[in-house]
N, C-alpha and C positions, 0 to 999 in steps of 0.2 A: 447642221451639226451643232450639238449643244453640250454643255459641261456644267455639272452641278456639284457643289461642295456643301457639307454640313459639319458642324462640330467646331468650326473655327471660332465662334463667338465665345466659347468657354475659355479661350486663351487671350482674349482681347486685352485684358488688364495686366497680362504678364509681359515680361521682357522677352526679347527674341531668343535669348539663350534658353529660357524656360520652355518656350514653345517647342524646342527641338526634343523635348523629353518623350514625345509620342513615338519617335523612331530611334530612341537611344540604343536599343538592342541591335537594330539593323546597322547603325553607324559606329557603334562602340564608343560613343562619347561618354565622358564622366558626367553624371548628373547628381544633384543634391538629393540625399535621402534623409536629411535631418528633420527634426520636429518643426523647424521653421519653414520648411519648403511648402509653398502653397499648392503644389501639385500632388502632394502626398495625400493618401486616404481619399483619392478621387477615382471614380469609374468614368472614364472619358470616352465617349464614342466619337469616332472620326470617320469620314468617308468621302468618296468622290465618285462621280459617274459621268460617262461620256457616251454620246450616241453619234454614230457615223451617218454618212449620206443614206445608206441603206437602213431602214428602220429595224432590221434584224441585227445590225451590228452594234451591240452594246458592250461596253466595258465598265467595270465598277470594281472598287476595292473598299472594304470595310475594315476598320481597325478599332480595337478596344484596348485601352490602357488601364490597368488596375495597379495602383501604388499603395502599399501599406507601410506607413511610417513606423508603426509599432514593431513590426517584424523585419524591417529593412528588406522588403521583398517587392519586386516589380514584375508584373506579368504583362505580356503583349500578345494579342491574338488578332492577326490580320488575315482577312479572307479576300482573295482576288479572283477576278474572272476577266481575262483579256480576250476579246472576241477574235475570230479568225481573220477578219479583214479590217480591223480598227486598232489604232495605236492606243495603248493603255493610258489612262489619265494620270496615274501616280506611280509609274514603274520605278522611278528613282528611289522610292521608299524601300524597295527590296534589292537595291544595288544591282540592277540589271539594265542600266542605261535608260534611255528615254523613248525607245521604239520597240518595246516588248509587246508581243501579241501572240495569239494562238496558245493561250495557257490558262489553266485554272489551278489554283493552289490554296493551301491552308498552312499557316505557320503559327506555332506556339512558342513564345520566347519566355525565358525565366532568368531573373537576375537577382542576386542578393549580395549585400555587403554587411551582413550581420556581424561578421568578425572584423576586428579593427584593421588588420593588415592583409586580410584575405578576401578576394572577390571571386564570385562564381557566376558565370554566364553560360546558358545553354539554350538551344532551340532545336525544334523538330519541324520538318517541312515535308509536305507531300504535294505533288503537282502532276498534272496531266496535260498532254498536248493532243488536241482533237484532230489536228492535221499533221502530215509528215513534216519532219524537220531535216536539217542537213546531216544529222546523226542517225535518224530513224526514218526508214522509208514507209512507215505506217504509224497510226496513232500510238503514242507511247506514254509511259508514266515514269515517275522517279520518286526517290526518298532521300532526304538529307538529314543527318543528325550531327550535332556538334556540341561539345562542352569545352569550356575554357576556365582554367583556374589561374588567378593572378595573385602573386604574393609580393608585397612591397615592404621589406623590413625597415626602409627609410626612404626619403624622397630621392636619393641618388641611385638606388639599386632596385631592380625589379626582376622577379622570376615569373615565368608563365609556362603553362603546360596545356596544350590544345590537342584534342582528339576529334577527328572528323570522319564520318562514314557517309559515303555516297553510293547509292544503288539506282541504276537507271537502265532503261531499255535502249539498245542500239541495234543497228542492222548487222546481221551476220555477214561477214565478208563473202562476196560472190554468191550469196543466197538471198538477195533482196526479193520480196519485202519481208522475209522472216526476221524476227527480232530475238534477241537474247538479253538476259540480265547481266550487267557488268557491275561488279562491286569494287569499290576502292576504299581503303582505310589509310589514314595518314595520322602521324603523331609528330608533334613539334615541341621541343624543349628549348626555351629561349632565356638568355640571361643578358640583362642590359645594365650598364653602369656608366655614370657620368661624373666627371670631376673637372670643374672649371670649364675651359674651352674644349675639353676632350669628351667624347662619347664613344663607347665601343659596345658592340652587340654580337653575341655568339649564338648561333642557331644549330641545332642538331635535328635533322628531319629524317623521317622514315616513312615508307609507303609500301602497301601491298595491294595488288590487284588480282582479281579472279573473274573469269568468264564462265557463263553457264554451260557452254559447250565444252569447256576444258576444266578439269578439276585441279590442274597444276597452278599454284599461286606464283606470282612474280613479285620480286622485292626490289627496293631501291633505298639508298641512303645518301645523305649529304651533310657535310660539316662546313659551315661558312662563318666568316668573321667580317663585320662591317665597322669601319672607323669613320669618325667625323671630327674635324678640327675647325672650330668657328670662334676665333678670337675677336675681340672688339676692335676690328680693323677693317680695311677695305677688301680683304680677301678671306676665303675659307676653302677648305678641301675635304673630300670624301674618298674613301677607298673601300674596296671589297675584294675578298679572296675566298675561294671555296674549292673543295674537292668532292667529287660525286661518283657514284657507281650504281647503275641500275641494270637489270637483266634485259629489259626491253622497253619499247617506247611507251607502252601502256602504264608502266611504273615510273614515268618521268616525274621530276620534282620541280616546283616553282619557288622562286625566291626573288626578293626585290634587289635590284642593283642600282647604284647611283646613276642618275641621268642628268642630261642637260636641262636647264630651266625650261619650264612650260612643257615638259615631256615626262612620260612615265611608262614603265614597262615591268612586267613580271615574266622574264624569259623562262623557258623550260629547259631542263638538263636531263639527258639520258645517255646511256653508255657509261664509259669510264674515262674520267679526265679531270681537268682543273680549269678554273676561270679566275681572272683578275680584272678589276676595273679601277681606274683612278680619274677623279674629276676635280678640277681646280677652277675657282671663280674669282674674278677681280672686279670690284665696283669702285672706280676712282671718284665718281661723282654721281649725283642723282640722275644725270642724263645718260651716262655711259655705263655699260656692263659687258664684260667679256668672260666667256667660259670655254673650257676645253675638256674633252673627254677621250680617254684611251682605254680600249678593252681588248683583252687577249683570252682566247679559249683554246685549250689543247685537248683533243680527243685521242686517246690511245686505241679505242675501239668503240664502234657505234653499232648496236644491233639493228635488225630490220625494223621498219616502221609499220609494216602491214603484212598480211598473209600472202600478198602477191609478190613480195620481195623477201627472199629468205637469206640473202647474202649480207654479210656485215660490211660496213663501210671502212675503208682504209684509214689509218691514223691521219688526222688533219690538224692544222694550226690555223685558226682564223684570227684576223685582226680587224678592229674597227676604230676609227678615229672621227671625231666631230669637233666643230668649232661653232660657237654661238656668240653673235655680236648684236647688241641692241643699243639704239639711240632713241631717247625719249625727247620729243620736241616740245 
């Protein structure tokens, strides 16, 4: 098994923060686009390749970054091929974990901060799975389009609007291996404001899904509020509250909820209900740390999750509690 990389020498004289510019669109990090940025006005090829035990198992990814300082524009063009039986060499670049395989794809990213307070990021991605996956019982393809506008009138306040379209092939329930195209569109309006130790974020999410075998669209919406209080003391707290309503499981919505340290999750919400989370952390010293989490979710009705189950679930109230204690020796 072997692995090869090229293009790293172009960044050897730069700092680690500047090296991350080659995947800025994938990770959403802020990068310098000023005239003094040494990465501007460069066409930078990057790549990695890996061969498995079988000589036919090859994985590679190629990435080209074009930054134009005069127009405040940055383009990113990654091409990837993950073999059927070999783990990809640089899957983390595309935010898909470290064990991605059985995929070929092309992504074109665009970013501009030409305006002083407005930033625009977009990307288009196409991909193909040459072997069946857990969602498709036959070789399948997909398409992803996303655009994001971020407006920051000042350093304490930020508005963002994101639109995302996903279209992919999935197995028709009870008719495998026949496939159908499933399209999902989502829109998010977000407002964030911080003042001293306080930060609050309001999200308004909407989603629409449509299947190829059914012309009826299904909708979902959610309004959520997230608070954070982090004073210059040994403790801090976070809270979340949201109300949601979706017609079925396919139109479910995802949103971040405060979690215990060293954990993260984007739970899904479908049906009609509300949810609330509270997290408090206390760090009396560098050696000890204590955190507690309480979560409540009330469902007034939950639609069926598949074609095999057509009955709705009765109203339920779920409770979750967690305690996290750490001692550093």
